[in-house]
N, C-alpha and C positions, 0 to 999 in steps of 0.2 A: 166630392163635393156633392152637397146636398142641393142641385141647383134647382130642383122643382121649386125650394121656397124662396127663392131670389128674385125671382120678376113678377111682374103683372104682364099681360099682354097686351100691347096699345099697337094701334094701326101705323104705317110708315109709307101708306099708296093710297094715293086717292080715290081708286077704284075700292080698297078692301071693306066689306061689310060685316054688320054685328055676326054672320051665322061662323065666320073663322074661330075656332076655336083655339085657346093658350096651349102651345105645344108642350110636348113632355118635358125639354129641358129649360123652359119659360123664355126660351127667344134668347138663350145668352149663345147657344152656337150659330143663329141667324145675325146676330149684331159683331159676334167676332170674326166671321166668315166675312162678312162687308168689310169689317177693318183693316183685314190681312190684304182685300182689294182695292183700300182706298184709294189708290193712285190712279185708279181708273173709273170708279164710281162716287155718288157722293154719299156721305153720313152725316145725317142732321140732327143735333141734340137742343133741347128747348130747356130751360130752366124758369121757372115760376117763382118768385119768392117775394121777401120784403125787402127792407135795406139791406140784409147782409149779398143780396143780388142788384139791387140798384145801382151799387158801387160799382159793379162790373171788374171789383179786384178780385174775390172769391173763383166767381164763375170767368173773369177773365183768364185767372191763371189756369185753370180747367181747360177752357178754349186753349190757351196756349200749349198745355203737356197735349194734348189730342193732336194739334196741327204741326206740333213737332215729331211726333211719330209715327202720323199718317196721313199729314199734308193739308195746306190751307186750303178750307174749300168756301174761305170769304167769313165774312162780317156777321151775317145772321139779319134779323129782325131789329130793328131798331125805331124809337118813335119818329115821328115824323116830323116835330119841330121840338126845339130844347127844353129838356124839363127840368127846373131847381131842384137841386139836389140830388138829381140821376146824371150817371155819367156811362159812357163806354170805352172799354179798353184801348179800343183799333181805332176809333173814329169820333169827330167833333162836329156837333150840330150847329148851325148858327142863324138866326133868323130876326127879324128886325118885330120887335114888340108888337107893332101897329098895325103890323099886316095879319097878326094872326092871333087868338082867341083858343088858351088850353081850358079844356076842363079834366079834371083830373079824378078816376074813380077812388083815390084815398080819402078824401072829402068832399066831394061835389056829387050832385046827382045829374042822372041823365039816363032815357031810355035808347040811347043809342053808340054806347061805349063798346070799344070796340076788340077783340082779341090783345089784353095787353093792358087795357084801361083807361088808356091817356088818347082823349078826342082832341084833332085838331084843326079848327075850324077858319079857311081865309076869309079875312076880314075887309080885302080891297081885291080887285083883279088883278093877276100875275102877281100873288103874293108868293115869294121865293122862300128857299131853303137851302142853305151850303152846307156840303159834305164834305168835311178836311180829316184827312188822313191824320194822326196822332204823330205817326213814326213813317219817314221816307217808303211810299210804296210806288210803287210799278205796277202793280197785279193788274188785270182787265177784269170789268165786273159786269154781271148781267143783274140788274136792278128793276123791282116793283115794287107800284104802290099797292097798299091796302089803302080802300077807298070806297067811298059809297057818296051816289049822285043821283039828284031826283032826274037828271035831265043831261043828256049829251054833254061833256065838257074835253080838256086836251089837257094834255101834260108835258111841258118842254124841259130838256135837258141840256146844257152846256158843259162841254169841259175843253181841255187843252185842244185834243186834237178832232172834235166835234163840236164845230161854232154855234147849231141849233137844231136839234131833231125833236120832234113831236109824235106821243102815243095818243090814242083817243081812250078816255075816260069814259065808257059806254055805260047809260043809266043803269042802276044797280035795283029798282023798285023794293028799296029798302034796305036790301041785303047788303054784307061787308064781302068785296071780292079783291081779290090783285089784278092790277092793270096788266097790259100785253108785255114784254120786258123790253129793257131798254138796253141793248147787247154792246161788249165792250166799251164801257164807261171807264173813266177813269177818275180817282178823285187828286186835287178838288175836283168837286159834282156840284154845280146849280142848278135847282130844280123849280121850277114854277109853274103854278096853274093856272088855266081859266076857270074863274070863279064864280058859276053863275049860282042861284042860290040852291041850295040846298045839297053843296058839294062838302063834304069832311074827309081828312084822312087820317089813317089809323096808324101809318108808318111805312117804313121803306124795307124792303128784304132785300139785301144787298150780297148776294152769291158772286164763289168766283167762275170767269167766264170759263174756266177748264169742265166745269159739270164734274168733280172730283174732291176728294177731300173731306174734311170736318169742318162743318158750322157749327157755331153755338150762339142760338139768342139768348139771350139773358132779358127777361121781362120780369122786373122787380119792380115795385111800386113800395115806396119809404112810408112806413106807417100800418102796411097790410096786415091782413090776415088771410086765409085760406078761405073765409067765405067772401073776400072781394070778388070773387068768380060771379057770383050770383048777380054783381049789379052790370055785367058785362051783358050785350044784345044777344038774346035768343038765337042761337045758332053760332056763336065763335067757336063751337069745335070744327064747323068746315073752315072756316080759315085755320084755324093748326092743322085740319089737315094739309090745307096747302102750303105748309111747311114741310110736310112731308118727313114727321119726325121719326128715327130709327130710336130713339130713346128719350125719356119725358123726365126732369127730377121736378119734385113739389119741394119747397126749401121754405116752409115756415114753422111758425112754434112761436117766438120770440113775443111778439105782441099780445097773442094770445095768453102769453106766462102773465103780461104786465096787465091785462085789462083786467079792472078792478069787477066787471060784470062777465068775469069769462064761465061760461057755464060747459062743463066735461063732456055732460050728457048731449049736449046742443052740441058741443066740438065733434064728439066722435058721429053724429048723424051725418053731418055735414061731410067729413071724411070718407066714410062708406059711399055716400050719396057722390062724391065728385069719382071716387077711384072706380066706381061702378061705372058711370056715364062715362070715364075714358076709355075702361075697358071697351064696355062694349062701341064707342064711337070709332075705336083706336086697335083695333087687335089684333095689331104684328109688331110694336114696336115694347122695348122695356118701360118700366116706370119706375124710378128710386124715389122713395122718402127721404129727403134729407133731415134728421133731426134737428131741433135749434142747438146751438151753442150753450155751453153754460154761459151763466151769468147771474151778476149782483142784484139785489134790491135793497136790502137792508143791510146798510154799512156797517152799522155800530151795534146789530144785534148781537148776542153770545152765541158762539157754537153755529158752526156752518148750514145745518140744517134750517137755521133761521133768518139766515141772510139771504139766502136764495127766494126767486120768484115759488109762492107753495103749489101754486099750477103746473110747474115747467114736470118733474118728476110725471105727473098724469100723463101730459103730454107725450113726453117721449116713450111712456109706457103703451097709449093709444096706440098711436103711430106703429110702434113695433108690433103692437098685437094685429092690427089692423091687416100692417103689410105681409102677415104671414099667412091671415087667414086669405085673402088674394095671389096667394104667390108671387109679394112684390117687393125689391129687395128694399132693406132699411140701413140706413150708415148712421150711426150713433155719434154725433158730432162731439156732443157732450163727454163721450165716454174715450172717445179721441182725445180730447183733451186735457183727461185726468178725472173727468167726473166733477161731482159736486164740489164749490169751490176753486175748482182749477184754474179760472179764469184770470184769480188772485195772484196766482204763480206765474199765469202768462203776462200779466199787467207789469210784474215786476222782470221779466225777461225783455220789454218790450213788444209783445206779442198782443196785446192787447190794451185799448185805449184807458183812459181812466175813468169812465161812463161807466165799464165793467160791464156792458154789453155789447159793445163793437170791438172789433179786431183791429189791429194796423195792419199795413197793408203786406208786412212780414208774416202777420199772423195770419192773413188769408190765405197768402201763399201755401204756408205749411200746410193748412188744412186743406188746400185746392191737392196738395201732391197725396195727403191722405187718404182723401176719397177719389180719387184717381188710382191708386196704388190697389185700393180697394176693389175698385171697378173691374180694373184688367186682371186681377184674382180672381173674380167671382166667371170672368171669361174664360180662364185661362189662358191669358195672353201673358208672353215673358218679355 
């Protein structure tokens, strides 16, 4: 197995520094070793992406497969308040619209966007969010807020067993930080913030209380391209380090392929810069480039080559080439589906939606199983 071409090294420890080098096996052995003892240690995965990630069907099934084999480490990082068009497989967020202002990196501007691209601004004192489990859930969690505060504030939490607890949200001097942990929290969980001027939330990091097993954070934005990361406040990589990622997945490309202003050279430059910065910041984890799935743009065109987005082949080729250059793992989603125009056959089988861009829940589950098998094979896990 030619493992040296399979991974880019990214750091999973808060103290890891840029001087650490890519291991000879691309850290496949390190990650495989952690998974083998995941009953005693946490394994954290973070997936960035577009609508294929924002629905948390593809990433949700990948999470389920990892947790089935290696233990449930928790839910991961979720947005601070509900985001229209975005869902999470394990948890439902509820909040009164009058209490919060949502600013999204998808189509709005801010100098304050956190990791993940969703900014939640409380509009009243004691603005409240409720986290509910989609399925019956007896697990206990450690919950931390990703926040920014101009002055000291507080976070209050209530669940069935803990009527009222408070943790301090210390002033952050313009930086994004994770709050102290709320331990032994249960869902449903009600969270409210004291809201002085200058308080902002970026999400909730929900981890299992046992501090073991796999956590997968799905950070997807509908309509996003890789360049969306450029809109996030400088230093967002420090927040990413706070998640201690052992594996990082970048799942972009569909929206680039449909963008009439797409520039292949500019995209390649963005990809190189992103991979280089992540490798420098986080030198002890794994990065995976997940290629875009197959899609159709011109339904009535004659011949398969005329129906697919013209930029798609170049995007896939570019991801494959840049992955190889830096020792990154590349998974060819379009190839897994069967190549160009395969989404038409998937749609006939009930695996793709009528827009011939997105998949059905079953199609995403099938794709996630393919990616999961690929990753396990690269790590030599059976």
